[in-house]
MARVOMI-375663 format. One line per 10 residues: number of its first residue (from 1); their letters; for each residue x, y, z of N, C-alpha, C, O. Coordinates in nm, 2 decimals. Example, Ala and Ser with C-alpha at 12.3 -4.5 7.8 and 13.67 -1.06 7.14 Angstrom:
2
1	as	1.32 -0.57 0.78 1.23 -0.45 0.78 1.32 -0.33 0.78 1.42 -0.33 0.85; 1.28 -0.22 0.71 1.37 -0.11 0.71 1.29 0.00 0.79 1.34 0.11 0.80
//
This chain:
114
1	mtaketarka	1.33 0.68 3.40 1.40 0.71 3.53 1.35 0.82 3.63 1.42 0.92 3.61; 1.26 0.85 3.74 1.30 0.93 3.77 1.46 0.94 3.91 1.53 0.85 3.96; 1.46 1.12 3.94 1.62 1.12 3.98 1.64 0.96 4.12 1.73 0.87 4.16; 1.48 1.01 4.15 1.49 0.98 4.32 1.51 0.78 4.31 1.56 0.71 4.40; 1.47 0.74 4.22 1.47 0.57 4.18 1.61 0.56 4.09 1.68 0.46 4.07; 1.67 0.76 4.04 1.81 0.65 3.99 1.88 0.65 4.12 1.92 0.53 4.15; 1.91 0.78 4.24 1.97 0.74 4.34 1.93 0.69 4.48 1.98 0.73 4.59; 1.83 0.58 4.45 1.76 0.47 4.46 1.89 0.35 4.44 1.99 0.34 4.51; 1.84 0.28 4.32 1.96 0.17 4.22 2.04 0.29 4.23 2.00 0.37 4.14; 2.17 0.35 4.31 2.23 0.39 4.30 2.30 0.33 4.45 2.39 0.25 4.46
11	adlmltrkat	2.23 0.40 4.56 2.26 0.39 4.69 2.31 0.23 4.66 2.42 0.19 4.68; 2.16 0.11 4.60 2.17 0.01 4.63 2.23 -0.04 4.56 2.19 -0.15 4.53; 2.41 0.00 4.47 2.42 -0.09 4.40 2.56 -0.03 4.52 2.63 -0.12 4.56; 2.57 0.05 4.54 2.68 0.06 4.67 2.71 -0.03 4.72 2.80 -0.10 4.69; 2.58 -0.07 4.83 2.57 -0.16 4.92 2.62 -0.28 4.89 2.67 -0.33 4.99; 2.64 -0.37 4.76 2.65 -0.43 4.73 2.79 -0.52 4.69 2.81 -0.64 4.67; 2.89 -0.36 4.66 3.01 -0.39 4.79 3.03 -0.30 4.83 3.11 -0.21 4.80; 2.95 -0.34 4.90 3.06 -0.31 5.14 3.05 -0.14 5.13 3.14 -0.09 5.20; 3.01 -0.09 5.09 2.99 0.10 5.06 2.97 0.13 5.25 2.86 0.09 5.28; 2.99 0.15 5.28 2.96 0.20 5.45 2.80 0.37 5.43 2.77 0.43 5.33
21	dvvildlsel	2.77 0.38 5.57 2.72 0.49 5.56 2.65 0.53 5.48 2.72 0.62 5.46; 2.56 0.54 5.40 2.53 0.53 5.26 2.42 0.63 5.28 2.37 0.59 5.38; 2.38 0.72 5.25 2.21 0.83 5.29 2.18 0.83 5.11 2.22 0.75 5.03; 2.10 0.96 5.08 2.08 0.97 4.97 2.05 1.12 5.02 1.97 1.10 5.12; 2.07 1.26 4.99 2.07 1.39 5.04 1.91 1.39 4.93 1.91 1.31 4.84; 1.79 1.49 4.97 1.75 1.54 4.83 1.77 1.70 4.83 1.79 1.78 4.92; 1.78 1.72 4.69 1.84 1.93 4.71 1.77 1.95 4.61 1.78 2.06 4.56; 1.66 1.85 4.54 1.53 1.93 4.46 1.54 2.09 4.48 1.59 2.18 4.40; 1.45 2.08 4.69 1.44 2.23 4.75 1.55 2.33 4.70 1.51 2.43 4.65; 1.72 2.31 4.73 1.78 2.36 4.75 1.88 2.38 4.69 1.97 2.46 4.73
31	ssatdcfvig	1.88 2.30 4.52 1.98 2.32 4.44 1.89 2.30 4.30 1.81 2.21 4.28; 1.92 2.39 4.21 1.94 2.37 4.06 1.99 2.31 3.98 1.97 2.30 3.86; 2.07 2.27 4.06 2.21 2.24 4.01 2.21 2.05 4.05 2.31 1.97 4.02; 2.07 2.01 4.10 2.04 1.85 4.07 2.04 1.79 4.21 2.09 1.78 4.31; 1.92 1.73 4.12 1.83 1.67 4.23 1.86 1.60 4.32 1.77 1.62 4.39; 1.94 1.52 4.38 1.99 1.43 4.48 2.17 1.40 4.50 2.24 1.39 4.40; 2.22 1.39 4.59 2.37 1.35 4.52 2.34 1.17 4.64 2.29 1.18 4.76; 2.36 1.11 4.61 2.46 0.98 4.71 2.55 0.97 4.80 2.66 1.02 4.76; 2.55 0.94 4.87 2.74 0.97 4.91 2.71 0.78 5.00 2.62 0.72 5.06; 2.86 0.76 4.97 2.86 0.60 5.09 3.06 0.62 5.11 3.14 0.68 5.03
41	saasdtqvra	3.09 0.56 5.19 3.23 0.58 5.23 3.31 0.44 5.25 3.24 0.35 5.31; 3.47 0.42 5.20 3.47 0.23 5.13 3.63 0.33 5.23 3.67 0.45 5.23; 3.68 0.19 5.29 3.77 0.13 5.39 3.94 0.17 5.31 4.03 0.20 5.39; 3.97 0.16 5.18 4.06 0.15 5.12 4.04 0.26 4.97 3.98 0.37 4.96; 4.10 0.18 4.89 4.05 0.30 4.74 4.06 0.16 4.66 3.98 0.16 4.56; 4.16 0.01 4.66 4.05 -0.05 4.63 3.93 -0.10 4.64 3.92 -0.22 4.60; 3.81 -0.03 4.69 3.75 -0.06 4.73 3.63 0.04 4.72 3.51 0.01 4.73; 3.70 0.19 4.70 3.64 0.31 4.64 3.65 0.23 4.45 3.54 0.23 4.38; 3.77 0.16 4.38 3.72 0.12 4.25 3.63 0.06 4.20 3.59 0.06 4.08; 3.58 -0.04 4.35 3.52 -0.21 4.32 3.35 -0.07 4.32 3.27 -0.04 4.23
51	vadalidgle	3.35 -0.04 4.44 3.18 0.01 4.44 3.15 0.10 4.31 3.04 0.08 4.26; 3.27 0.21 4.22 3.27 0.27 4.15 3.27 0.20 4.03 3.24 0.28 3.94; 3.29 0.08 3.98 3.30 -0.01 3.91 3.16 -0.02 3.90 3.08 0.04 3.83; 3.14 -0.10 3.97 3.01 -0.16 4.05 2.85 -0.08 4.01 2.75 -0.12 3.95; 2.93 0.12 4.10 2.77 0.15 3.95 2.75 0.21 3.83 2.65 0.23 3.77; 2.94 0.24 3.79 2.93 0.23 3.59 2.88 0.13 3.56 2.83 0.18 3.45; 2.84 -0.02 3.56 2.81 -0.09 3.56 2.64 -0.09 3.57 2.57 -0.08 3.47; 2.61 -0.09 3.66 2.50 -0.09 3.73 2.36 0.01 3.67 2.24 -0.02 3.64; 2.42 0.11 3.68 2.38 0.19 3.60 2.37 0.25 3.47 2.32 0.36 3.44; 2.44 0.16 3.37 2.48 0.14 3.25 2.33 0.00 3.20 2.24 -0.02 3.12
61	kanvrichle	2.39 -0.04 3.31 2.30 -0.19 3.25 2.13 -0.12 3.24 2.04 -0.13 3.16; 2.16 -0.05 3.37 1.94 0.00 3.39 1.90 0.19 3.33 1.83 0.28 3.37; 2.04 0.14 3.15 1.99 0.24 3.12 1.98 0.46 3.16 1.93 0.56 3.12; 2.07 0.41 3.29 2.09 0.55 3.35 2.29 0.61 3.25 2.40 0.56 3.25; 2.23 0.75 3.18 2.35 0.76 3.16 2.49 0.85 3.25 2.46 0.96 3.30; 2.58 0.83 3.26 2.70 0.91 3.39 2.75 0.99 3.25 2.80 0.94 3.15; 2.72 1.13 3.26 2.78 1.21 3.18 2.89 1.23 3.25 2.98 1.16 3.19; 2.93 1.28 3.34 3.06 1.27 3.38 3.12 1.17 3.45 3.06 1.07 3.48; 3.24 1.19 3.49 3.29 1.08 3.57 3.44 1.18 3.63 3.52 1.24 3.56; 3.46 1.17 3.78 3.61 1.22 3.82 3.65 1.15 3.96 3.59 1.13 4.07
71	gyqerrwvll	3.79 1.12 3.93 3.84 1.09 4.07 3.89 0.96 4.05 3.98 0.93 4.12; 3.84 0.87 3.92 3.83 0.71 3.89 3.98 0.64 3.92 4.02 0.53 3.96; 4.06 0.79 3.86 4.26 0.73 3.88 4.24 0.74 4.07 4.23 0.65 4.16; 4.25 0.83 4.08 4.33 0.85 4.26 4.19 0.77 4.35 4.22 0.76 4.47; 4.08 0.72 4.32 4.06 0.65 4.37 4.02 0.70 4.56 4.00 0.62 4.65; 4.03 0.77 4.59 4.02 0.85 4.80 3.84 0.93 4.70 3.75 0.85 4.73; 3.80 1.03 4.62 3.64 1.05 4.60 3.64 0.97 4.47 3.69 1.00 4.36; 3.58 0.90 4.48 3.44 0.91 4.27 3.34 0.97 4.26 3.25 0.94 4.34; 3.30 1.07 4.18 3.24 1.17 4.16 3.13 1.10 4.00 3.16 1.15 3.89; 3.07 1.02 4.00 2.97 1.00 3.87 2.86 1.12 3.87 2.77 1.13 3.96
81	dcfdvvihvf	2.86 1.17 3.82 2.74 1.29 3.77 2.61 1.23 3.68 2.66 1.21 3.57; 2.52 1.21 3.68 2.43 1.12 3.60 2.26 1.31 3.59 2.14 1.31 3.59; 2.35 1.39 3.58 2.29 1.49 3.55 2.16 1.54 3.73 2.17 1.63 3.82; 2.06 1.44 3.70 1.93 1.49 3.88 2.02 1.42 3.95 2.00 1.46 4.06; 2.11 1.33 3.95 2.21 1.27 4.02 2.38 1.33 4.02 2.46 1.35 3.93; 2.38 1.33 4.14 2.57 1.31 4.14 2.57 1.17 4.31 2.51 1.17 4.42; 2.65 1.08 4.24 2.71 1.04 4.34 2.83 1.03 4.40 2.90 0.97 4.32; 2.91 1.07 4.52 2.99 0.99 4.53 3.04 0.94 4.64 3.01 0.95 4.76; 3.13 0.87 4.57 3.25 0.73 4.69 3.33 0.81 4.75 3.37 0.90 4.67; 3.39 0.81 4.88 3.43 0.84 4.96 3.57 0.77 5.01 3.54 0.66 5.06
91	ldevrdfysl	3.68 0.79 5.01 3.71 0.71 5.12 3.74 0.78 5.28 3.78 0.89 5.30; 3.71 0.69 5.36 3.64 0.75 5.47 3.65 0.88 5.58 3.58 0.96 5.64; 3.82 0.85 5.53 3.92 1.02 5.59 3.85 1.16 5.46 3.82 1.28 5.49; 3.83 1.14 5.36 3.82 1.21 5.20 3.68 1.26 5.33 3.68 1.35 5.41; 3.59 1.16 5.30 3.46 1.24 5.35 3.47 1.30 5.46 3.44 1.42 5.46; 3.52 1.25 5.60 3.49 1.37 5.73 3.56 1.41 5.67 3.51 1.35 5.57; 3.69 1.51 5.60 3.75 1.61 5.61 3.61 1.73 5.50 3.58 1.84 5.52; 3.59 1.65 5.43 3.44 1.75 5.28 3.28 1.74 5.36 3.19 1.82 5.32; 3.27 1.64 5.46 3.18 1.62 5.53 3.02 1.69 5.44 2.94 1.73 5.52; 2.99 1.69 5.35 2.92 1.75 5.25 2.78 1.72 5.32 2.69 1.78 5.26
101	erlwgdaple	2.75 1.66 5.39 2.62 1.56 5.46 2.64 1.73 5.51 2.59 1.81 5.42; 2.67 1.77 5.59 2.74 1.93 5.70 2.65 1.99 5.62 2.53 2.02 5.64; 2.78 2.03 5.47 2.72 2.13 5.41 2.56 2.21 5.36 2.53 2.32 5.37; 2.48 2.06 5.30 2.39 2.04 5.29 2.31 2.00 5.38 2.22 1.91 5.36; 2.37 2.09 5.53 2.25 2.00 5.59 2.14 2.05 5.67 2.11 2.02 5.79; 2.08 2.17 5.54 1.93 2.20 5.58 1.84 2.11 5.40 1.75 2.15 5.33; 1.89 2.02 5.39 1.89 1.90 5.28 1.89 1.73 5.36 1.98 1.68 5.42; 1.66 1.64 5.31 1.62 1.59 5.41 1.71 1.50 5.37 1.74 1.51 5.25; 1.77 1.39 5.44 1.90 1.29 5.46 1.82 1.17 5.48 1.75 1.18 5.58; 1.81 1.05 5.40 1.75 0.94 5.40 1.91 0.79 5.46 2.02 0.77 5.39
111	kveg	1.89 0.72 5.55 2.05 0.61 5.53 1.97 0.54 5.49 1.85 0.56 5.52; 2.03 0.44 5.39 1.97 0.33 5.37 2.12 0.21 5.33 2.24 0.20 5.30; 1.98 0.12 5.36 2.09 0.05 5.46 2.07 -0.10 5.44 1.99 -0.13 5.54; 2.11 -0.25 5.35 2.10 -0.34 5.28 2.07 -0.45 5.39 2.06 -0.57 5.35
//
């Protein structure tokens, strides 16, 4: 699976748990660390966990390896590192604070809707 396919799969999985403002940032021309960020928001810590669980299960079924998982216990910002795709699930207010889209403002952005 290519990075863009993995990113799209992750975005679709986020939408199955009603994540909002799901976007894919193409970092392939801007960063050597990863090709894409997938970012989505959740209204509660319970929803953050539900979105993260859907990602973990769905990516495993698609044979996408998650090499690092961070923030799962705290459920404010869960990061799933899949090598060439890094997935971020944020509580709404945490996403506003860190504003990754603004930080990576030069990256092409694709809004994903269900």
